[in-house]
N, C-alpha and C positions, 0 to 999 in steps of 0.2 A: 700558276707557274711551277708548282710543286710537281704536277704530272708531266708538264713540258720537260722538266729537268730529269725526271725519272725514265721517261719512255722515249725521248727524242731520237737517240741514235738507234735504239731497237726498231722504232717505227720507220726510220729512214731506210735501214737495211731491209726490213721486211717489205716495204712497198716497192723497192727496186727489184725484188725477186718475184713479184706477182706476175710478171710477164713470162717467167719461166713455166708457168703452169700451161699444160696443153689445152687446146681449144677443142670444140666439138669437131671442127674440120680435121685436126691432127688425129683424133681418135678415129674418124671416118677413114682416113688414109691408112691407119694401121689395120682397121678391120678389113679393108678391101685387099690388103696384101694376100697373095696366094699361099704363103707358107710361113712357118715360124721364121725361117731365115730372112724372107723378105720383109716381115714385120719388124724384125730386129734392124734391117737396113732402113725402114721408113722412120723408126724411132731415132735412128742416128742422124736423121736430117731435121730433127727437132731440138729443143733446148737440151736434151738428154745427150746429144752427140758429144759433148765435151766430157761426159762423165761415165758414159757406158763403155767398158773395154772393147776395143775393135776386134779382139780375138775371142770374145765370148762364145762359147758353144750354144747351139740352138737346143739346149736342154732346159726343161721346165724349172727345175730346182736351181740351176746356175743362173737363170735369168731372174728368178725370184730374189735370190740373194743380192744380185746386182741392183735391183730395184729398191730393196730394203736399204742398202747402203747409200744410194743416191738421195732418196728422200730423207733419210735421217741426217745426212750431212747437210742438206739444204735446210732442214728446221734447226739444226745446230747453229747455222750462221744467223738464223732469224732471232734465236733466244740468247746467244752468247753475251750480249751486251746488257742483259737484264741483271740487276743487282738487288740485294736485300730480299724482302719477301716476294717481289716479282720474280727475282732470280730462282727462289725456291720453286715456284710454280714451273718456270721454264725447264728447270732440271728434271722435275718429275714428268713433264710432258715428253721430253727427250727420252726419258727412261722408258716410254711406250715401246720404242723399237727394241730396247734392251729386253723388255719382258717377252716380245715376240721371239727373240732369240733364244731365251731361256725355255719358253714353252716348246720350241722346235727341238731344243737339245733334250728335253724331258720325253718327248716322243720317240727320239732316237734311242734314248736310254731304255725305255720300256720295250721297244722293238728289238733291242740288242743288235742293232745294225750300225756298226762303227764304220762302214763304207761310205756312209752319207755324211761323215763329219766335215768333209770339205765344204759342205753347204751351209755351215754355221757361219754367221756374219759376225765379225770382229771389227773394231773393238766394241766394247759395251757402252762406251760414251760416259757414263755417270759412275757406275759401281764396277768394281773388279770381280767379274763373275768367272770362275774357272770352268767354262763351259765343256772342255774336254775331259776335266776331272768328273764332271757330272755324268757324261756319256759312259764313262769307264766304272762308274759306281757299282757296288755289289748289291745295294739295297736302298730303299727310299730314306733310311737313316743316314746312310752315307752321302746321299744326295743333299739332305738337309745340313749335314756337317760342312760340305763344301760351300754352302752359303751362309755360314755363320756370321760373316762380317758384312752382310748385306741386309736390306729390308725384307728379302724373300725368304729368310730363315724360319721366321714365325709362321706364316701361312703354310709353308710346306710341313713343318711339324704339326700344326693343328689339322692338317688334312691327311696326315700318314695313316691314321687309323682307318679312315674311309677307303684309302688306296689298298691297304692291306686286306680289307675285308672284301672289297668289290673288284679289285684288280684293274681298275681303269685310272689312267692318268687324268681323265677328265675332271675328277674330283679335286685334284691338286691344282689344276687350272683354275677352276671356280674360286678356289681359296686365294690364289695369287692375284686374280682379276679383282675380286671383292676388296682385297687389302690395298691394291694399287689406286682404285678410285676412291676409297675412303681417304687415303693420304692426299690425293689430288684435290678432292673437295675441301679437305681441311685446309690446305695451303691457300686455295682460292678464297675461302672463307676468311682467312687471316688478313686478306687485302683489304677488306672492309669497303663499305660505300658502294658505288656504281660498279666498280672493278669487280667486286664480289658478286653482285647480283647478276650482271651480264655474263661473267665468266662461268657461273654455275648454270646459266641457261644453255650455254654452248655444250658444256660437258654432259649435261643432262641428256641432250639429244644422242650423244655418242653411246651413253649407257643404255638408253632405250633401244638403240639399234643392236647392241650386243645382247641384250636380254632377248630381244625377239629371235635373233639368230640362234642363241642357245636353246630357246624354246622350240625351234624347229628341229635342232639337233636331238633334243629329248624325245620328241615325237616320233623322229624317224629311226633313231638307233638305240634307245634306252627304254627299259621296261619301267618307267617311273609313273606312279599314280598321280592323278590330278592333284590330290590333297598334299603331295610331297613337292610339287613343282617349285613352290615359293622358296624352298631351301637352296635351290640352285640359281637363284636370281640375285643380281647385284642391287643392292639398295640404292636407289637414286632419287633425286629431289622432284622429278617430274610426276605428274598424275599416272603415267603409264607405268613406270617402274615401281611406284609405290603400290599400285594395284596389283602387279604381278608378283611382287616380293611379300604381300600380305598373306597370311595363312588363310586357306580356303580352297575352293575349287577353282583350278586353273582354267577349266573350260568356261565358267561363268565370268571370270575375270577377263578372259580374252574376249568374249562376247560383249562385255561392257565397253571395252577399249575399241573394238571394231565398230560398235554401233555409233560411236562418236566420231571416229576418224574416217571410216569407210562406209558411212551410212548410205551413200548413194551407189554403193556397188553391191550387187547381189551375191550371196553365198554360192559356192560351187555345188550344183545339185548332187545330193547323195554323200556329201563330205561333212565330216564332224566339224565342230566349232574350231577345233585346233587342227585345221587342214593346212598342209604345206602351201597351198595356193594362196590362202588368206594370210598366212604368215609371211610369205615372200612379197605380197602386195603391201602388207603393213610396214615391213622392213624398208621397202622403197620409199614409202610415204614419209616415214620418219627420218631417212636420210635426206630426203629432199627439203624437209622442214630444218634440218640442222644446217644444211648448205645455205638455206635463205637467211637464217639468222646470222651466220658467219659473214656473208656478203653484205648484209645490212650493217653490221658493225664495223666492217671494213670501210664502208662508205661514210660513216659517222665521224664523231670527233676522234682524230687520229691518236692523240697522245695518251693511250691507255693500254693496259695489259690485254684487253680484249682483241687488239689487232694482232698480237702474237698468238693468242689462243685460236682466233679465227684462221690465221695462216696455217696453224697446226691441223685444224679440221680439213682444210682443203688439200693440204700435203697428204694426209692420211687417206683422204678420199681418192686422190690420184694414184696412190700406191695400190689401192683396192681395185680401181678400174683398170690399170695396166695389167695387174695380175689376172684379172678376168679375161682380158684380151688374149693374153699369151696361153693361159690355161684352155680357153676356148679353141684357140688355133691348134694346140697340141692335141686336143681331144676331137678335133674334126667337126666343130660345131659350125653351123651356118653364119653367114654375116648378120642376118636378122636375129639369130638366137643370141649372138654375142652382144650386139647393139642393145637389145632389150635388157640385158643385164647390167648395163652401166647406169651409174647413178649421179645426179647432181650436175648434168652437162647441159641442162636447158632444153 
C-alpha cells in the first residue's frame, strides 16, 4: 500500500505517455524520407507533431535543440508527481538534459563561437545555470564561478587543472559526468529495497554505454595510454564498468569484456583489441540489454520508481535515435547505414 500511494499518480501519467514513443515503422518512415525537410514532415505526422515547431529550419543543430526540448518536457511530465526520495531521483534524472545543455555550452565556450548560442536549450529545468554567462566567460575559472550555486561547480573546479594543462574540454566533461552518476546512484541507493536494486540495474546499463562510447572517443581522437584509460571511465556498479574503471591495461580489460558478451562474434582481422568495430558492436549490445531491462520492468509490478527510470531510459534512447536519423540525413548516409545505427527498436 505504501508503494501504491507513493507512485500511483506518477505511474498513471507515465503509462499514458508510453504510446508517444515512436515505433519501428515510424522510424522506417523517417529513414525513407528523401531529405531533411521531408524527414521533418514525416516526424510531424507522429506524436511529435504537437510539439515540434512548424516553422523549424532544416538545420541539424536547430532540430537537435527541438528534440532535446521535447524529450525533456516529456520526461518532466513523467517525473513531476514524484515526492520525497523518489522525487530526488526524478530531479536528478531530469537534470540529465540540463547536463547536455551545459556540456554543449562548454564546447561553444572553448570554441569561442557565440554565433551558435541560439542552439542552447532553455530552461535548465532543475538548476539555474547561466549558460550565456558561461559561453562569454574569459577562463575556466570564470566558468566555475558562474556555476557556484549548482552541483556542477565542484567537478569543474576539480578538472580545471587538467583542462589548463591539456587544453581539452573533454576532461571537464568527464568530471561532470562522473559526478552526475555518483549523485544519481546515491539517490537511487537511498530508496532501499527492490527500488534501489532494480533502479541501479537500469542506470548501470546507461553508464556502461557511456563508458564504451568514451573508450571509442579515446581510441579515435586522444593519445591516451592503455594504462591511463581507467582514469576517464565513470565508476559504475556493473561488471563492465568496474572492469573498465579498474587500474590496468585497457586492452586486456576490453578483451575480457568482449569474450563474455561478444564471444560468438569474431574479431575484425588485423584490428587491435580496442578496435572501433568491436567497440561499436559492444555499445549496441549494451544498449539493447538496457532497453530489455527497462521494458521488462515496465511490464512488471507498476507502482515502483523503476517505471519512471525505465521511461527515462526509453526517452533518452528515442532522443539518440532521432538525432541519429537527422544527422544521417544531413550527412547523406544511405537508408541502410542510418537504420544500422538505430538501437533498441527490436
